[in-house]
N, CA, C and O of each residue as an XYZ file, in Angstrom:
760
protein
N       0.846     -1.177      0.000
C       0.000      0.000      0.000
C       0.883      1.228      0.000
O       1.796      1.326      0.819
N       0.636      2.160     -0.892
C       1.410      3.395     -0.942
C       0.477      4.558     -0.660
O      -0.641      4.612     -1.172
N       0.944      5.483      0.158
C       0.157      6.676      0.457
C       0.674      7.807     -0.425
O       1.823      8.225     -0.280
N      -0.157      8.309     -1.338
C       0.298      9.418     -2.167
C       0.285     10.722     -1.367
O      -0.585     10.934     -0.523
N       1.251     11.580     -1.639
C       1.272     12.887     -0.985
C       1.368     13.961     -2.053
O       1.921     13.739     -3.131
N       0.833     15.106     -1.746
C       0.872     16.230     -2.669
C       2.069     17.108     -2.330
O       2.272     17.469     -1.170
N       2.861     17.450     -3.340
C       4.020     18.312     -3.166
C       3.853     19.507     -4.090
O       3.542     19.356     -5.271
N       4.063     20.695     -3.538
C       3.911     21.895     -4.348
C       5.291     22.406     -4.724
O       6.131     22.652     -3.858
N       5.520     22.565     -6.025
C       6.807     23.028     -6.522
C       6.551     24.003     -7.656
O       6.013     23.618     -8.694
N       6.937     25.288     -7.469
C       6.727     26.335     -8.477
C       5.281     26.383     -8.957
O       5.006     26.417    -10.156
N       4.366     26.385     -7.993
C       2.928     26.493     -8.245
C       2.354     25.293     -8.988
O       1.205     25.341     -9.428
N       3.127     24.214     -9.139
C       2.600     23.004     -9.756
C       2.386     21.963     -8.653
O       3.191     21.828     -7.733
N       1.294     21.248     -8.776
C       0.999     20.199     -7.802
C       1.250     18.841     -8.472
O       0.812     18.594     -9.596
N       1.954     17.984     -7.765
C       2.116     16.630     -8.261
C       2.119     15.668     -7.076
O       2.347     16.061     -5.932
N       1.863     14.415     -7.380
C       1.785     13.389     -6.333
C       3.114     12.653     -6.254
O       3.674     12.232     -7.266
N       3.597     12.511     -5.044
C       4.845     11.788     -4.817
C       4.620     10.789     -3.690
O       4.050     11.130     -2.653
N       5.070      9.555     -3.895
C       4.896      8.517     -2.889
C       6.251      8.127     -2.317
O       7.241      8.042     -3.044
N       6.286      7.894     -1.027
C       7.500      7.460     -0.339
C       7.174      6.203      0.451
O       6.273      6.196      1.290
N       7.916      5.147      0.172
C       7.757      3.905      0.909
C       9.085      3.623      1.605
O      10.144      3.613      0.978
N       9.008      3.398      2.888
C      10.196      3.128      3.676
C      10.131      1.690      4.177
O       9.302      1.351      5.022
N      11.023      0.844      3.641
C      11.121     -0.546      4.110
C      11.994     -0.560      5.353
O      13.104     -0.028      5.357
N      11.475     -1.176      6.408
C      12.277     -1.285      7.623
C      12.472     -2.752      7.978
O      11.610     -3.595      7.731
N      13.611     -3.025      8.556
C      13.889     -4.351      9.087
C      13.947     -4.235     10.600
O      14.552     -3.303     11.130
N      13.334     -5.157     11.284
C      13.300     -5.143     12.749
C      14.261     -6.210     13.258
O      14.248     -7.343     12.777
N      15.086     -5.853     14.224
C      16.001     -6.811     14.858
C      15.676     -6.891     16.336
O      15.516     -5.868     17.002
N      15.578     -8.112     16.847
C      15.246     -8.317     18.264
C      16.128     -9.437     18.809
O      16.254    -10.496     18.196
N      16.730     -9.191     19.956
C      17.518    -10.222     20.623
C      17.824     -9.772     22.038
O      17.754     -8.585     22.354
N      18.160    -10.717     22.874
C      18.566    -10.413     24.238
C      20.075    -10.481     24.352
O      20.723    -11.260     23.653
N      20.639     -9.663     25.237
C      22.079     -9.698     25.435
C      22.415     -9.335     26.868
O      21.789     -8.453     27.456
N      23.412    -10.021     27.433
C      23.812     -9.709     28.803
C      24.558     -8.385     28.845
O      25.278     -8.040     27.908
N      24.382     -7.636     29.945
C      25.094     -6.368     30.104
C      26.546     -6.639     30.493
O      27.456     -5.956     30.024
N      26.758     -7.638     31.352
C      28.119     -8.017     31.752
C      28.123     -9.463     32.207
O      27.070    -10.055     32.443
N      29.326    -10.031     32.328
C      29.439    -11.419     32.778
C      29.194    -11.553     34.271
O      28.831    -12.630     34.745
N      29.387    -10.476     35.014
C      29.289    -10.547     36.471
C      27.892    -10.222     36.997
O      27.684    -10.161     38.209
N      26.950    -10.018     36.108
C      25.600     -9.650     36.523
C      24.588    -10.408     35.678
O      24.896    -10.821     34.560
N      23.395    -10.593     36.198
C      22.317    -11.192     35.413
C      21.558    -10.130     34.629
O      20.603    -10.446     33.919
N      21.972     -8.890     34.749
C      21.338     -7.783     34.045
C      21.432     -8.007     32.532
O      22.492     -8.339     32.002
N      20.295     -7.817     31.849
C      20.286     -7.996     30.402
C      19.373     -7.000     29.717
O      18.441     -6.467     30.318
N      19.659     -6.761     28.454
C      18.865     -5.870     27.616
C      18.213     -6.680     26.507
O      18.797     -7.627     25.980
N      17.005     -6.293     26.168
C      16.300     -6.854     25.025
C      15.889     -5.684     24.130
O      14.795     -5.141     24.279
N      16.774     -5.295     23.191
C      16.430     -4.167     22.315
C      15.554     -4.584     21.138
O      15.637     -5.709     20.644
N      14.724     -3.657     20.707
C      13.996     -3.769     19.441
C      14.601     -2.678     18.572
O      14.502     -1.493     18.890
N      15.227     -3.084     17.471
C      15.970     -2.148     16.630
C      15.375     -2.092     15.237
O      14.860     -3.086     14.725
N      15.453     -0.907     14.628
C      15.078     -0.714     13.228
C      16.377     -0.672     12.444
O      17.220      0.194     12.677
N      16.541     -1.609     11.512
C      17.729     -1.605     10.671
C      17.436     -0.764      9.445
O      16.521     -1.064      8.678
N      18.220      0.294      9.263
C      18.070      1.193      8.134
C      19.010      0.741      7.027
O      20.228      0.849      7.170
N      18.461      0.235      5.920
C      19.274     -0.278      4.816
C      20.112      0.825      4.167
O      21.243      0.586      3.742
N      19.550      2.029      4.095
C      20.268      3.116      3.428
C      21.488      3.561      4.225
O      22.561      3.772      3.660
N      21.325      3.702      5.526
C      22.431      4.164      6.362
C      23.216      3.017      6.972
O      24.268      3.223      7.577
N      22.691      1.791      6.808
C      23.334      0.581      7.336
C      23.644      0.695      8.825
O      24.753      0.404      9.272
N      22.648      1.121      9.571
C      22.806      1.185     11.022
C      21.490      0.827     11.702
O      20.429      0.808     11.077
N      21.585      0.546     12.988
C      20.412      0.217     13.776
C      19.967      1.433     14.571
O      20.785      2.165     15.128
N      18.657      1.636     14.614
C      18.074      2.729     15.393
C      17.205      2.091     16.462
O      16.294      1.331     16.133
N      17.462      2.382     17.742
C      16.624      1.787     18.799
C      15.174      2.234     18.697
O      14.881      3.420     18.550
N      14.276      1.263     18.778
C      12.845      1.540     18.832
C      12.377      1.411     20.272
O      11.577      2.214     20.754
N      12.883      0.397     20.947
C      12.539      0.163     22.348
C      13.579     -0.736     22.972
O      14.204     -1.539     22.280
N      13.771     -0.613     24.271
C      14.739     -1.453     24.978
C      14.131     -1.899     26.297
O      13.671     -1.078     27.090
N      14.133     -3.201     26.522
C      13.675     -3.782     27.774
C      14.908     -4.108     28.602
O      15.865     -4.683     28.083
N      14.900     -3.748     29.888
C      15.982     -4.119     30.793
C      15.401     -4.928     31.936
O      14.327     -4.615     32.451
N      16.119     -5.974     32.330
C      15.691     -6.785     33.458
C      16.810     -7.721     33.868
O      17.898     -7.691     33.291
N      16.545     -8.552     34.863
C      17.535     -9.506     35.330
C      17.218    -10.917     34.837
O      17.817    -11.898     35.278
N      16.277    -10.991     33.928
C      15.961    -12.181     33.157
C      15.225    -11.702     31.915
O      14.816    -10.544     31.833
N      15.058    -12.598     30.951
C      14.336    -12.161     29.756
C      12.917    -11.787     30.148
O      12.428    -12.231     31.187
N      12.240    -10.970     29.327
C      10.867    -10.591     29.677
C      10.021    -11.827     29.963
O      10.064    -12.812     29.226
N       9.259    -11.754     31.037
C       8.461    -12.909     31.472
C       7.349    -13.227     30.476
O       7.145    -14.389     30.125
N       6.642    -12.221     30.028
C       5.530    -12.404     29.096
C       5.846    -11.710     27.774
O       6.286    -10.560     27.760
N       5.623    -12.404     26.677
C       5.878    -11.821     25.364
C       5.002    -10.590     25.128
O       5.427     -9.634     24.480
N       3.772    -10.619     25.660
C       2.877     -9.459     25.492
C       3.436     -8.233     26.194
O       3.378     -7.129     25.653
N       3.970     -8.410     27.379
C       4.553     -7.296     28.136
C       5.701     -6.655     27.355
O       5.870     -5.436     27.368
N       6.478     -7.487     26.682
C       7.624     -7.007     25.917
C       7.216     -6.380     24.589
O       7.676     -5.286     24.260
N       6.362     -7.050     23.822
C       6.071     -6.627     22.448
C       4.897     -5.677     22.276
O       4.893     -4.894     21.327
N       3.896     -5.712     23.159
C       2.687     -4.919     22.920
C       2.916     -3.415     22.749
O       2.284     -2.821     21.875
N       3.791     -2.760     23.539
C       4.020     -1.327     23.262
C       4.552     -1.081     21.848
O       4.130     -0.139     21.176
N       5.478     -1.930     21.401
C       6.007     -1.813     20.039
C       4.918     -2.087     19.013
O       4.776     -1.335     18.049
N       4.148     -3.152     19.205
C       3.081     -3.521     18.253
C       2.072     -2.383     18.122
O       1.686     -2.028     17.009
N       1.643     -1.810     19.243
C       0.680     -0.701     19.200
C       1.239      0.495     18.436
O       0.534      1.106     17.633
N       2.509      0.830     18.686
C       3.125      1.972     17.993
C       3.310      1.702     16.504
O       3.022      2.568     15.678
N       3.791      0.504     16.154
C       4.044      0.216     14.736
C       2.733      0.099     13.956
O       2.688      0.455     12.779
N       1.668     -0.391     14.591
C       0.373     -0.442     13.907
C      -0.122      0.965     13.596
O      -0.691      1.200     12.530
N       0.088      1.893     14.508
C      -0.280      3.301     14.273
C       0.474      3.853     13.060
O      -0.117      4.518     12.209
N       1.758      3.580     12.984
C       2.578      4.078     11.877
C       2.221      3.357     10.578
O       2.178      3.985      9.520
N       1.965      2.052     10.640
C       1.576      1.322      9.436
C       0.245      1.819      8.883
O       0.062      1.894      7.668
N      -0.683      2.158      9.777
C      -2.007      2.638      9.353
C      -1.985      4.070      8.834
O      -2.666      4.394      7.861
N      -1.200      4.927      9.487
C      -1.265      6.358      9.193
C      -0.041      6.926      8.504
O      -0.048      8.092      8.111
N       0.998      6.143      8.348
C       2.217      6.657      7.746
C       3.035      7.421      8.771
O       2.652      7.546      9.935
N       4.164      7.926      8.316
C       5.090      8.658      9.167
C       5.409      9.986      8.509
O       5.919     10.017      7.389
N       5.114     11.089      9.195
C       5.366     12.418      8.659
C       6.738     12.893      9.115
O       6.989     13.047     10.311
N       7.630     13.124      8.142
C       8.979     13.613      8.426
C       9.201     14.879      7.606
O       9.273     14.832      6.378
N       9.309     16.013      8.300
C       9.544     17.303      7.642
C       8.553     17.564      6.513
O       8.931     18.055      5.449
N       7.303     17.238      6.744
C       6.264     17.507      5.761
C       6.096     16.430      4.708
O       5.186     16.525      3.885
N       6.943     15.405      4.704
C       6.791     14.304      3.763
C       6.168     13.123      4.498
O       6.582     12.777      5.604
N       5.182     12.518      3.878
C       4.500     11.391      4.487
C       5.056     10.095      3.908
O       5.010      9.878      2.697
N       5.577      9.245      4.772
C       6.154      7.968      4.362
C       5.205      6.838      4.725
O       4.604      6.835      5.799
N       5.077      5.877      3.815
C       4.391      4.627      4.100
C       5.459      3.668      4.612
O       6.527      3.543      4.013
N       5.173      3.005      5.700
C       6.127      2.084      6.300
C       5.744      0.654      5.931
O       4.571      0.284      5.973
N       6.736     -0.136      5.573
C       6.546     -1.556      5.270
C       7.605     -2.330      6.036
O       8.786     -1.986      5.979
N       7.198     -3.371      6.752
C       8.148     -4.217      7.466
C       8.640     -5.271      6.484
O       7.882     -6.150      6.074
N       9.917     -5.179      6.108
C      10.466     -6.120      5.134
C      10.929     -7.420      5.786
O      10.838     -8.484      5.174
N      11.429     -7.342      7.035
C      11.870     -8.554      7.711
C      11.962     -8.320      9.211
O      12.089     -7.188      9.676
N      11.895     -9.397      9.941
C      12.145     -9.395     11.381
C      13.236    -10.428     11.595
O      13.072    -11.602     11.264
N      14.346     -9.979     12.151
C      15.516    -10.825     12.299
C      15.821    -11.045     13.776
O      15.860    -10.098     14.561
N      16.036    -12.301     14.142
C      16.395    -12.659     15.510
C      16.999    -14.054     15.496
O      16.863    -14.783     14.513
N      17.659    -14.425     16.575
C      18.192    -15.781     16.619
C      17.079    -16.766     16.983
O      15.963    -16.359     17.307
N      17.390    -18.057     16.927
C      16.360    -19.090     17.131
C      15.673    -19.006     18.493
O      14.447    -19.106     18.549
N      16.419    -18.823     19.610
C      15.725    -18.703     20.894
C      14.803    -17.482     20.954
O      13.701    -17.568     21.496
N      15.244    -16.348     20.402
C      14.402    -15.149     20.397
C      13.195    -15.345     19.478
O      12.106    -14.853     19.777
N      13.378    -16.060     18.360
C      12.268    -16.317     17.448
C      11.193    -17.157     18.129
O      10.001    -16.889     17.981
N      11.620    -18.178     18.876
C      10.651    -19.001     19.606
C       9.914    -18.154     20.635
O       8.712    -18.327     20.836
N      10.627    -17.241     21.287
C      10.010    -16.346     22.269
C       9.003    -15.421     21.592
O       7.888    -15.259     22.089
N       9.376    -14.810     20.463
C       8.491    -13.874     19.758
C       7.239    -14.559     19.217
O       6.146    -13.995     19.258
N       7.408    -15.781     18.710
C       6.267    -16.514     18.156
C       5.464    -17.226     19.235
O       4.389    -17.761     18.965
N       5.994    -17.233     20.471
C       5.371    -17.900     21.615
C       5.161    -19.385     21.324
O       4.106    -19.961     21.590
N       6.232    -19.984     20.758
C       6.229    -21.416     20.473
C       7.313    -22.091     21.318
O       8.133    -21.422     21.946
N       7.302    -23.398     21.323
C       8.301    -24.133     22.086
C       9.681    -23.913     21.489
O       9.831    -23.786     20.274
N      10.677    -23.871     22.346
C      12.038    -23.583     21.920
C      12.788    -24.796     21.427
O      12.222    -25.873     21.241
N      14.086    -24.595     21.217
C      14.928    -25.690     20.716
C      14.895    -26.861     21.704
O      14.672    -26.683     22.902
N      15.115    -28.012     21.184
C      15.064    -29.276     21.919
C      13.643    -29.727     22.240
O      13.465    -30.703     22.969
N      12.646    -29.056     21.726
C      11.268    -29.528     21.874
C      10.959    -30.446     20.689
O      11.628    -30.381     19.658
N       9.970    -31.277     20.838
C       9.637    -32.210     19.760
C       9.096    -31.506     18.519
O       9.262    -32.004     17.406
N       8.459    -30.369     18.696
C       7.898    -29.621     17.564
C       8.471    -28.205     17.579
O       7.721    -27.243     17.752
N       9.784    -28.059     17.400
C      10.360    -26.720     17.533
C      10.696    -26.060     16.208
O      10.988    -24.864     16.191
N      10.667    -26.777     15.113
C      11.025    -26.168     13.834
C       9.932    -25.171     13.430
O       8.752    -25.520     13.378
N      10.336    -23.937     13.147
C       9.367    -22.918     12.751
C       9.171    -22.880     11.236
O       8.397    -22.065     10.733
N       9.866    -23.756     10.507
C       9.727    -23.796      9.058
C       8.882    -24.962      8.568
O       8.157    -24.838      7.581
N       8.975    -26.099      9.263
C       8.231    -27.267      8.802
C       7.566    -27.978      9.973
O       7.778    -27.631     11.135
N       6.771    -28.963      9.647
C       6.043    -29.724     10.652
C       6.670    -31.106     10.714
O       6.233    -32.024     10.020
N       7.677    -31.252     11.530
C       8.372    -32.522     11.701
C       8.516    -32.773     13.189
O       9.101    -31.964     13.909
N       7.985    -33.888     13.646
C       8.136    -34.228     15.057
C       9.543    -34.766     15.262
O       9.946    -35.747     14.637
N      10.280    -34.113     16.142
C      11.650    -34.521     16.400
C      11.733    -35.848     17.137
O      10.781    -36.303     17.771
N      12.895    -36.442     17.027
C      13.183    -37.689     17.743
C      14.439    -37.452     18.568
O      15.412    -36.877     18.080
N      14.413    -37.897     19.815
C      15.559    -37.744     20.700
C      16.546    -38.862     20.388
O      16.230    -40.039     20.568
N      17.741    -38.501     19.922
C      18.723    -39.471     19.480
C      20.120    -39.000     19.891
O      20.517    -37.881     19.569
N      20.853    -39.840     20.591
C      22.218    -39.535     21.021
C      22.302    -38.191     21.750
O      23.130    -37.345     21.413
N      21.455    -38.010     22.728
C      21.438    -36.830     23.603
C      21.104    -35.527     22.873
O      21.513    -34.452     23.313
N      20.384    -35.610     21.793
C      19.952    -34.387     21.099
C      18.684    -34.658     20.309
O      18.356    -35.800     19.987
N      17.989    -33.589     20.010
C      16.763    -33.683     19.232
C      17.141    -33.669     17.758
O      17.914    -32.816     17.322
N      16.608    -34.597     16.999
C      16.896    -34.660     15.566
C      15.594    -34.573     14.778
O      14.532    -34.983     15.246
N      15.708    -34.033     13.580
C      14.561    -33.878     12.681
C      14.996    -34.453     11.346
O      15.824    -33.866     10.649
N      14.444    -35.587     10.995
C      14.961    -36.308      9.833
C      14.023    -36.336      8.634
O      14.423    -36.802      7.567
N      12.802    -35.860      8.769
C      11.852    -35.921      7.661
C      12.150    -34.798      6.668
O      11.785    -33.645      6.897
N      12.809    -35.139      5.578
C      13.174    -34.141      4.569
C      11.978    -33.716      3.724
O      12.063    -32.742      2.976
N      10.871    -34.434      3.837
C       9.675    -34.103      3.066
C       8.535    -33.617      3.953
O       7.369    -33.688      3.564
N       8.866    -33.130      5.130
C       7.834    -32.631      6.048
C       7.148    -31.417      5.431
O       7.804    -30.599      4.787
N       5.838    -31.290      5.619
C       5.128    -30.129      5.073
C       5.611    -28.840      5.735
O       5.963    -28.823      6.915
N       5.619    -27.774      4.959
C       6.042    -26.471      5.469
C       4.929    -25.821      6.286
O       3.743    -26.047      6.041
N       5.324    -25.034      7.232
C       4.366    -24.224      7.987
C       3.919    -23.076      7.090
O       4.623    -22.681      6.162
N       2.752    -22.557      7.382
C       2.219    -21.418      6.637
C       1.911    -20.294      7.620
O       1.880    -20.496      8.834
N       1.689    -19.133      7.079
C       1.295    -17.994      7.899
C       0.034    -18.328      8.693
O      -0.065    -18.006      9.877
N      -0.926    -18.974      8.036
C      -2.191    -19.318      8.694
C      -1.987    -20.343      9.806
O      -2.651    -20.268     10.841
N      -1.079    -21.297      9.608
C      -0.878    -22.321     10.642
C      -0.282    -21.718     11.912
O      -0.541    -22.208     13.011
N       0.509    -20.664     11.768
C       1.049    -19.962     12.947
C      -0.046    -19.096     13.570
O      -0.273    -19.155     14.779
N      -0.726    -18.291     12.742
C      -1.741    -17.363     13.255
C      -2.881    -18.084     13.987
O      -3.344    -17.623     15.030
N      -3.322    -19.207     13.437
C      -4.473    -19.908     13.999
C      -4.085    -21.132     14.817
O      -4.936    -21.958     15.148
N      -2.803    -21.248     15.140
C      -2.273    -22.335     15.973
C      -2.789    -23.701     15.510
O      -3.320    -24.481     16.301
N      -2.622    -23.970     14.218
C      -3.110    -25.215     13.637
C      -2.487    -26.433     14.322
O      -3.152    -27.454     14.500
N      -1.232    -26.327     14.698
C      -0.539    -27.424     15.377
C      -0.351    -27.020     16.830
O       0.664    -26.417     17.181
N      -1.308    -27.344     17.667
C      -1.349    -26.867     19.050
C      -0.173    -27.333     19.889
O       0.185    -26.672     20.864
N       0.442    -28.466     19.528
C       1.577    -28.967     20.302
C       2.771    -28.014     20.241
O       3.640    -28.056     21.112
N       2.820    -27.162     19.226
C       3.954    -26.260     19.033
C       3.849    -24.985     19.864
O       4.869    -24.403     20.233
N       2.637    -24.548     20.161
C       2.408    -23.216     20.723
C       2.294    -23.226     22.237
O       1.747    -24.152     22.837
N       2.830    -22.162     22.841
C       2.637    -21.941     24.274
C       1.514    -20.935     24.504
O       0.967    -20.851     25.604
N       1.175    -20.183     23.479
C       0.127    -19.164     23.558
C       0.130    -18.354     22.272
O       0.799    -18.715     21.304
N      -0.620    -17.258     22.266
C      -0.663    -16.383     21.101
C       0.554    -15.484     21.064
O       1.106    -15.132     22.106
N       0.969    -15.117     19.885
C       2.050    -14.164     19.697
C       1.450    -12.818     19.312
O       0.550    -12.773     18.473
N       1.923    -11.716     19.904
C       1.442    -10.396     19.486
C       1.748    -10.097     18.021
O       1.139     -9.196     17.445
N       2.675    -10.828     17.406
C       3.016    -10.588     16.004
C       1.857    -10.882     15.060
O       1.853    -10.403     13.926
N       0.865    -11.667     15.511
C      -0.262    -11.961     14.626
C      -1.107    -10.719     14.356
O      -1.933    -10.723     13.444
N      -0.910     -9.660     15.134
C      -1.639     -8.408     14.903
C      -1.068     -7.621     13.720
O      -1.735     -6.744     13.171
N       0.173     -7.942     13.330
C       0.819     -7.198     12.247
C       0.366     -7.705     10.885
O       0.131     -8.902     10.717
N       0.241     -6.807      9.911
C      -0.152     -7.216      8.554
C       1.059     -7.735      7.775
O       1.473     -7.137      6.782
N       1.622     -8.856      8.239
C       2.796     -9.452      7.601
C       2.536    -10.940      7.399
O       1.659    -11.520      8.039
N       3.301    -11.545      6.511
C       3.318    -12.988      6.408
C       4.382    -13.442      7.402
O       5.574    -13.257      7.156
N       3.972    -14.023      8.503
C       4.882    -14.343      9.598
C       6.009    -15.269      9.138
O       7.164    -15.045      9.499
N       5.707    -16.283      8.364
C       6.715    -17.245      7.915
C       7.751    -16.575      7.017
O       8.946    -16.827      7.172
N       7.325    -15.735      6.087
C       8.245    -15.099      5.150
C       8.971    -13.894      5.742
O      10.080    -13.577      5.313
N       8.372    -13.226      6.709
C       8.953    -11.993      7.245
C       9.959    -12.259      8.353
O      10.969    -11.561      8.447
N       9.702    -13.262      9.200
C      10.645    -13.581     10.265
C      11.663    -14.565      9.682
O      11.359    -15.734      9.448
N      12.855    -14.067      9.458
C      13.856    -14.819      8.709
C      14.474    -15.939      9.545
O      14.434    -15.912     10.775
N      15.047    -16.925      8.848
C      15.726    -18.029      9.518
C      17.013    -17.532     10.168
O      17.643    -16.590      9.687
N      17.386    -18.166     11.247
C      18.571    -17.802     12.017
C      19.808    -18.473     11.428
O      20.034    -19.665     11.633
N      20.594    -17.709     10.706
C      21.794    -18.220     10.055
C      22.812    -18.743     11.077
O      23.409    -19.801     10.879
N      23.005    -17.994     12.168
C      24.028    -18.365     13.142
C      23.774    -19.761     13.723
O      24.652    -20.623     13.664
N      22.583    -19.988     14.282
C      22.307    -21.284     14.902
C      22.112    -22.390     13.871
O      22.525    -23.526     14.101
N      21.496    -22.077     12.752
C      21.178    -23.115     11.769
C      22.370    -23.537     10.907
O      22.465    -24.702     10.522
N      23.271    -22.616     10.602
C      24.381    -22.944      9.703
C      25.728    -22.916     10.427
O      26.456    -23.908     10.416
N      26.061    -21.792     11.051
C      27.378    -21.644     11.672
C      27.606    -22.617     12.812
O      28.723    -23.108     12.978
N      26.590    -22.910     13.599
C      26.751    -23.815     14.723
C      26.437    -25.264     14.360
O      26.423    -26.139     15.225
N      26.187    -25.509     13.082
C      26.059    -26.876     12.610
C      24.755    -27.580     12.933
O      24.727    -28.808     13.002
N      23.682    -26.844     13.132
C      22.400    -27.475     13.434
C      21.837    -28.159     12.199
O      21.140    -29.167     12.318
N      22.124    -27.635     11.027
C      21.571    -28.185      9.782
C      22.079    -29.587      9.550
O      21.725    -30.215      8.553
């Protein structure tokens, strides 16, 4: 969806549209090794400037207890901006969320699904894991893929711990929340 805006230049009126794609990054990080203090920032990754801009930061001595407590202020604010656009110096921008990036544990937290080592922890496909040699394995290479609807409507109830506030966003959850390269490839989970 693009919001057209009127720009006046030398007494001529013309329509100009501005769409701003944003990437959201979310993860938890310890403040120091000697303390349980941790931060959970929500960052906007700006592709043009290649930097992160803080949107919100949660501080505590453990990760946020409830996903709603952590995400709802952000969800309410971003829905306002998605619905009404963002006015910057008289220019109205339409905002589009291009991706949400986080590691696997944070992704499970955001989606309010069971985490790693659970029997149904894969957020890409529907494969019941098997416990083998002290680890959870997923061997069905032809397992059906999850869909946006299966996450939103909790089609596979064994996977979910509750609702995710992300279902309020007008995004395709499966396509927008990207796979975690670090845990899936670099750490040899694949």
